[in-house]
Residue, then its C-alpha position, 0 to 999 in steps of 0.5 A: x515477398x511482393x504484393x502484386x497491385x494494380x491501377x484501376x487504368x491498368x485492370x480496365x486495360x487488362x480487361x478491355x473496359x472503361x477506367x470507372x467501369x472498374x471503379x464502379x466495381x469496386x464502388x459496389x462491392x464487387x471488387x475489393x480494392x486498398x488505399x494509398x497513403x497518398x489515397x489512390x485506389x489499388x487492387x491486389x492479385x488476390x481481391x482480382x482473382x476473388x473477383x474471377x471466382x465469382x462472376x456468377x454474382x458479379x454479372x447481376x450487378x453489372x451490364x458489361x460483365x453480362x454482356x461479355x458472358x453472352x458475348x463469349x458464350x455464343x461463338x468466342x473464338x471468332x472474334x479472337x481470330x478476327x482480331x489478331x486476322x486484323x493485325x490487333x494483337x493489342x486489342x485480340x489480348x484484351x477479349x481473352x483476358x475479359x473471356x476469361x473473367x467471363x468464363x470462370x476457367x483456362x479451361x474453359x478459354x482453351x475449349x471455346x475461344x483457342x482449340x476452333x480459333x487453332x482450328x480455324x487458322x490451320x483452315x484458313x491456311x489449306x483454304x489460301x486465305x493466310x500464308x504461312x508467315x501469317x499462320x506462325x504470327x497467331x500462333x507465337x500470339x496466341x502463345x504469349x496471350x494465355x501466358x498472359x493469362x496466367x498471373x489470373x491464376x493462383x500461386x499454387x500452396x506451399x507445397x503444391x505438388x510440382x509438374x515437369x513439362x517438356x516437348x519432346x526431341x525434335x519437336x519444336x511446338x510449344x503451344x501445348x505444353x503452355x496450355x496443359x501447364x496452365x490448366x495444371x497451374x489453375x489445378x493448383x500444381x506447381x508448373x516448370x515448362x522447360x520448353x522445346x527439344x528437351x533431351x531426357x538428361x534434362x530431365x534428370x538434372x530437374x528431377x535430381x534437384x527438385x521433387x517431381x510428382x509428375x512428368x508431361x511429354x508433348x509432341x506435335x510432331x510426328x518425326x520427332x522422337x518416338x517411343x524411345x525417348x519415353x522409355x529413356x525418360x521412364x528409367x531416369x533414376x531421379x524419374x523411376x517414381x514419378x508417372x508419366x503422362x503423355x499427349x500430342x497429335x504426333x505420336x504413332x498409334x503403334x506408340x500409343x500402344x506401347x504405352x498402354x503396356x507401361x508402367x507408370x505412364x499414360x497418353x491422355x488423347x484430350x484436354x478431359x483426359x489430362x484433367x483426370x490424370x491430374x486429378x488421379x496423380x495429385x499427392x494429399x499434403x500429408x503424401x507428398x510432404x513424406x515423399x518429398x523426405x523420402x526423396x531428399 
């Protein structure tokens, strides 16, 4: 497998800092690097991930990191919103990446930046400050920015539990899937995102092809498929042994009540509830190997 490496200029652009700052981190031993045969510095993906995991220590020795941390712990979403509102997508992505490094987790980025920023997008549209094209543009860019952060997350271990993510039929809102899949990836899960408007049969095909330990279904559009879709997925031959987690704002109260009575179906009404469900359903490596052998 090819080892992912970054140059100092590449990493500087990703993190929104000067190249000299990256070199200082290396010289101070905060960030490990290797030398090419020609003497050039390269930062391996594993060393970048170790750097991200040691931010408390690194901030004590880096003014830039300490300043970034202060910026993103006050009102971090506002600057991110203003950058996208002002049509500066590259600077917005750099800011989000730097915020992820400072905050230390995808979950923190979602709760302190992404969620309030999206609330403000909706509020700005209601106030008439942006039009529907702006709303779609900004939401699309947020999705792209989040996907870019996946390169900063560690790859799942061999034999890690697998989760499948899908939007119900007639629902074209993929952002929730991206958010949840990144949270699962950060928690050590191997994730597969099927995308929008997924028929039940496609889920069956995926579950028949590989061991799936958790199926995640989201619905944002209230007019999309209802509880009958969840029942059809629950009844699929290759899904029957896998728990199903359902989320999103589009479900009716009646559907939520029905889910509570369904076997191995959980409605996650918050990000915290989803994280709890991930921890609850993550099989131990020994159990996971046994399940894989049994299902195959």
